[in-house]
C-alpha positions in Angstrom: 0.1 -0.2 0.1 1.5 3.2 -1.3 0.2 6.7 0.4 0.9 10.0 -1.4 2.2 13.1 0.3 0.1 16.0 -0.4 2.8 19.0 -1.1 1.7 22.3 0.5 0.4 24.2 -2.9 -2.5 21.5 -2.3 -3.3 23.2 0.7 -2.7 26.8 -0.3 -6.3 27.8 -1.6 -7.3 27.0 2.4 -4.9 30.6 3.4 -7.8 32.7 2.7 -7.0 35.3 5.3 -5.2 38.5 3.7 -3.3 41.5 6.3 -6.3 43.8 5.8 -8.9 41.1 7.3 -6.6 40.5 10.5 -7.9 44.5 11.3 -11.1 43.9 11.1 -11.9 40.4 12.4 -13.1 41.8 16.1 -15.1 44.2 14.4 -18.7 44.3 14.0 -19.3 45.1 10.1 -23.4 46.3 10.8 -25.7 47.1 12.9 -27.1 44.0 12.2 -24.1 42.5 13.6 -24.4 44.0 16.7 -27.8 43.4 17.5 -27.0 39.3 16.5 -24.1 39.3 18.7 -25.9 41.5 21.6 -28.7 38.3 21.2 -26.5 35.2 20.9 -24.6 36.8 23.8 -28.3 37.1 25.8 -28.9 33.7 25.0 -25.9 32.2 26.1 -26.2 34.2 29.5 -30.0 33.5 30.5 -29.3 29.4 28.9 -26.4 29.4 32.0 -28.8 31.1 34.4 -31.0 28.5 33.6 -28.5 26.0 34.1 -27.6 27.2 37.2 -31.3 27.5 38.6 -31.7 23.8 37.4 -29.0 22.1 39.2 -29.4 24.2 42.1 -33.1 22.8 42.3 -31.7 19.3 42.0 -29.4 19.4 44.2 -31.6 21.1 46.8 -34.4 18.6 47.3 -34.4 15.2 49.4 -32.4 12.6 48.4 -31.5 9.2 50.1 -28.1 10.2 51.3 -29.1 13.3 52.9 -31.9 11.2 54.8 -29.9 8.5 56.1 -27.2 11.4 56.9 -29.8 12.8 59.5 -29.1 11.9 63.3 -32.7 12.1 64.7 -34.8 9.2 63.6 -37.9 11.8 63.6 -36.8 13.9 61.2 -34.9 11.0 59.6 -38.3 9.7 58.9 -39.8 13.1 58.1 -37.3 13.6 55.0 -38.0 10.1 54.2 -41.3 10.7 53.8 -41.2 14.1 51.5 -39.0 12.6 49.3 -41.5 9.5 49.0 -44.0 11.9 48.2 -41.6 14.2 46.0 -41.1 10.9 43.9 -44.9 9.7 43.9 -45.9 13.1 42.4 -47.7 12.9 38.8 -45.8 14.3 36.2 -47.0 18.2 35.3 -49.1 17.9 31.6 -48.6 20.3 29.6 -51.8 22.3 27.8 
């Protein structure tokens, strides 16, 4: 089996950047680009906040290890009851 080596000239068409392009890369070209950038950044921020809130909601709920760690029997039983009630809830139905 023989593998042909590609020369540099085969890859020259990928080098499309010029020195003039380097100065303009970070600058928006039109007001629409500025609005698009703002929209994307806002959406990413909202998504990060939503993931953080979802993680806090999951971690703050009762769980078996949290209930098992309680020293008082009455508190532990109450925790298990709350956990059971949470797990037996019917899923929320959409419209």
